[in-house]
C-alpha positions as CSV (number, residue, x, y, z in Angstrom):
1,M,44.7,14.8,19.6
2,D,41.1,14.2,18.7
3,F,42.1,10.9,17.1
4,L,43.8,9.8,20.3
5,N,40.8,10.8,22.4
6,N,38.5,9.0,20.1
7,L,40.7,5.9,20.2
8,L,40.8,6.0,24.0
9,D,37.0,6.3,24.2
10,I,36.6,3.3,21.9
11,I,39.0,1.3,24.1
12,K,37.1,2.3,27.2
13,Q,33.8,1.3,25.6
14,Q,35.2,-2.1,24.8
15,Y,36.5,-2.6,28.3
16,A,33.1,-1.5,29.7
17,T,31.4,-4.1,27.5
18,F,33.9,-6.9,27.2
19,G,36.5,-6.0,29.8
20,Y,36.5,-9.2,31.9
21,L,36.7,-11.3,28.7
22,I,39.6,-9.2,27.4
23,V,41.5,-9.6,30.7
24,F,40.9,-13.3,30.9
25,L,41.8,-14.1,27.2
26,G,44.7,-11.6,27.2
27,A,46.3,-13.4,30.3
28,Y,45.5,-16.8,28.9
29,F,46.9,-16.4,25.4
30,E,50.0,-14.4,26.5
31,N,50.9,-17.4,28.6
32,T,50.9,-19.9,25.8
33,I,54.0,-20.9,24.0
34,F,52.7,-19.9,20.5
35,L,51.0,-16.6,21.1
36,G,52.9,-15.3,24.1
37,L,55.7,-13.8,22.1
38,I,53.5,-11.6,20.1
39,L,50.4,-10.9,22.2
40,P,50.6,-8.0,24.7
41,G,48.4,-9.8,27.2
42,G,50.1,-8.3,30.2
43,S,49.2,-4.8,28.9
44,L,45.6,-5.9,28.5
45,V,45.5,-7.0,32.1
46,L,47.2,-3.7,33.2
47,L,44.6,-1.7,31.3
48,G,41.9,-3.7,33.1
49,A,43.4,-2.6,36.4
50,V,43.6,1.0,35.1
51,Y,39.9,1.0,34.2
52,A,39.0,-0.6,37.5
53,S,40.5,2.5,39.2
54,D,37.6,4.6,37.8
55,G,34.9,2.0,38.5
56,T,34.6,0.7,34.9
57,L,35.6,-2.7,36.1
58,S,35.7,-4.5,39.4
59,F,39.3,-4.6,40.7
60,P,39.0,-8.0,42.5
61,L,37.5,-9.6,39.4
62,V,40.4,-8.2,37.2
63,I,42.9,-9.9,39.5
64,L,40.9,-13.1,39.7
65,L,40.5,-13.4,35.9
66,G,44.1,-12.4,35.2
67,W,45.2,-15.1,37.7
68,L,43.0,-17.8,36.2
69,G,44.0,-16.9,32.7
70,M,47.7,-17.1,33.4
71,A,47.4,-20.3,35.3
72,L,45.3,-22.0,32.6
73,G,47.6,-20.7,29.9
74,N,50.7,-22.2,31.5
75,S,48.8,-25.4,32.3
76,T,47.9,-25.6,28.6
77,D,51.6,-25.4,27.8
78,Y,52.3,-28.2,30.4
79,W,49.8,-30.5,28.8
80,L,51.0,-29.7,25.3
81,G,54.5,-30.8,26.5
82,R,53.0,-33.9,28.1
83,L,51.3,-34.8,24.8
84,G,54.6,-34.6,23.0
85,I,54.2,-31.3,21.1
86,Y,57.9,-30.5,21.3
87,N,58.8,-33.7,19.3
88,L,56.6,-32.3,16.5
89,I,58.3,-28.8,16.8
90,K,61.6,-30.4,16.4
91,K,60.6,-31.4,12.8
92,T,59.8,-27.8,11.8
93,R,61.9,-24.8,11.0
94,F,60.8,-23.2,14.4
95,N,63.0,-25.7,16.3
96,A,66.2,-23.6,15.6
97,R,64.6,-20.7,17.5
98,L,62.9,-22.6,20.3
99,E,65.6,-25.2,21.1
100,P,67.9,-22.7,23.0
101,Q,65.0,-21.6,25.1
102,M,64.0,-25.2,25.8
103,E,67.5,-26.1,26.8
104,K,67.7,-23.1,29.1
105,A,64.2,-24.0,30.6
106,N,65.3,-27.7,31.0
107,K,68.5,-26.8,32.9
108,F,66.6,-24.3,35.1
109,L,63.9,-26.9,35.9
110,Q,66.5,-29.6,36.8
111,K,68.4,-27.1,39.0
112,R,65.5,-25.6,40.8
113,G,62.7,-28.2,40.5
114,G,59.3,-26.9,41.2
115,L,60.7,-23.5,42.3
116,A,61.7,-23.0,38.7
117,V,58.0,-22.8,37.8
118,F,57.5,-20.1,40.4
119,I,60.6,-18.0,39.6
120,S,60.1,-18.2,35.8
121,H,57.0,-16.1,36.0
122,F,59.2,-13.1,36.8
123,I,61.7,-13.8,33.9
124,G,59.7,-12.8,30.8
125,H,58.4,-15.5,28.5
126,L,60.6,-18.2,30.1
127,R,57.6,-19.3,32.0
128,S,56.0,-20.8,28.9
129,F,59.2,-22.8,28.1
130,V,59.5,-24.0,31.7
131,A,55.8,-25.1,31.6
132,L,56.3,-26.9,28.3
133,T,59.5,-28.6,29.5
134,A,57.8,-29.7,32.7
135,G,55.1,-31.4,30.7
136,T,57.7,-32.9,28.3
137,V,59.7,-34.5,31.1
138,H,56.5,-35.6,32.9
139,F,57.1,-33.4,36.0
140,S,54.4,-34.0,38.5
141,F,51.3,-31.9,37.4
142,K,50.1,-31.6,41.1
143,R,53.4,-30.0,42.1
144,F,53.4,-27.9,38.9
145,L,50.0,-26.6,39.5
146,G,50.7,-25.7,43.1
147,Y,53.7,-23.5,42.1
148,E,51.9,-22.2,39.1
149,L,48.8,-21.0,41.1
150,A,51.0,-19.3,43.7
151,A,53.2,-17.5,41.1
152,A,50.3,-16.5,38.9
153,F,48.4,-15.0,41.8
154,L,51.4,-13.0,43.1
155,W,52.3,-11.8,39.7
156,N,48.8,-10.6,38.8
157,L,48.3,-9.1,42.3
158,L,51.4,-7.0,42.0
159,Y,50.8,-6.1,38.3
160,C,47.2,-5.1,38.9
161,L,48.1,-3.1,42.0
162,L,50.7,-1.2,39.9
163,G,48.1,-0.3,37.3
164,F,45.4,0.5,39.8
165,F,47.4,2.9,42.0
166,L,49.4,4.4,39.1
167,A,46.1,5.4,37.5
168,K,44.8,6.7,40.8
169,S,47.9,8.9,41.1
170,V,47.4,10.4,37.7
171,S,44.4,12.7,37.5
172,N,44.1,12.3,33.7
173,L,43.5,8.7,32.8
174,D,44.5,9.5,29.2
175,G,47.9,10.4,30.5
176,I,48.7,7.1,32.0
177,I,47.4,5.2,28.9
178,G,49.4,7.5,26.7
179,R,52.6,6.8,28.8
180,V,52.0,3.0,28.5
181,G,51.8,3.4,24.8
182,L,55.0,5.5,24.5
183,I,56.9,2.9,26.7
184,M,55.7,0.1,24.5
185,A,56.7,1.9,21.3
186,G,60.1,2.7,22.8
187,I,60.6,-0.9,23.7
188,V,59.8,-2.0,20.1
189,V,62.1,0.6,18.6
190,V,65.0,-0.3,20.8
191,G,64.5,-4.0,20.4
192,Y,64.2,-3.8,16.6
193,T,67.3,-1.5,16.4
194,G,69.3,-3.9,18.6
195,Y,68.2,-6.9,16.4
196,K,69.4,-5.2,13.2
197,L,72.7,-4.2,14.7
198,Y,73.2,-7.8,15.9
199,Q,72.5,-9.1,12.4
200,R,74.9,-6.6,10.9
201,F,77.6,-7.6,13.4
202,K,77.0,-11.3,12.9
203,A,77.2,-10.9,9.1
204,R,80.5,-8.9,9.4
205,S,81.9,-11.6,11.7
206,N,81.1,-14.3,9.3
207,K,82.9,-12.4,6.5
208,I,86.0,-12.0,8.7
209,N,86.0,-15.5,10.1
210,P,84.4,-17.8,7.5
211,A,83.5,-21.3,8.6
212,K,86.1,-23.9,7.6
213,P,85.1,-26.9,5.4
214,A,84.5,-30.1,7.3
215,G,87.7,-31.6,6.0
216,E,89.8,-28.8,7.5
217,L,88.5,-29.0,11.0
218,E,91.1,-30.1,13.6
């Protein structure tokens, strides 16, 4: 328990000193195609809102910096796509993992147009793939930015309000941070377990139904 309290004190000290930078960079890098899958930037913004509830940070500034960080992160993905980064990715081993997401994002963008940029913010990391695809197909940046700014503002406003009022409703700040940590740990455990079960199922299916040689295909 002392270790947890000391850790929380250290985190609070870091937010008191570098909080605005942590919120901005967390929001920025989480919304880039390469770091978004591993960086818990949303949690860093949420903690910024939590610490704003006790006066450590300014709540309006947390929202503003989260908004700008998210918008700039997705705009970076857009311009990477515009510069042809996906053509380089196709030549690497990462293409097998990214191609299904890029195809999904491309279909979504073709079907919904600019609205896809807005909606994708509320569908996990799809927003980065939509932004990269928008740049790749030379979607109008002016339209992209309009939808992006609106979606990023709404997302950060709702997310920060959640953190702010949730922290206000819990008398012990350590309690809310502890709950966030437990939820994140639970998500990791469930995700890892599901992934291992999927791998086992796929391996068993391949043994039961082995692929036919090319000459035997009908």
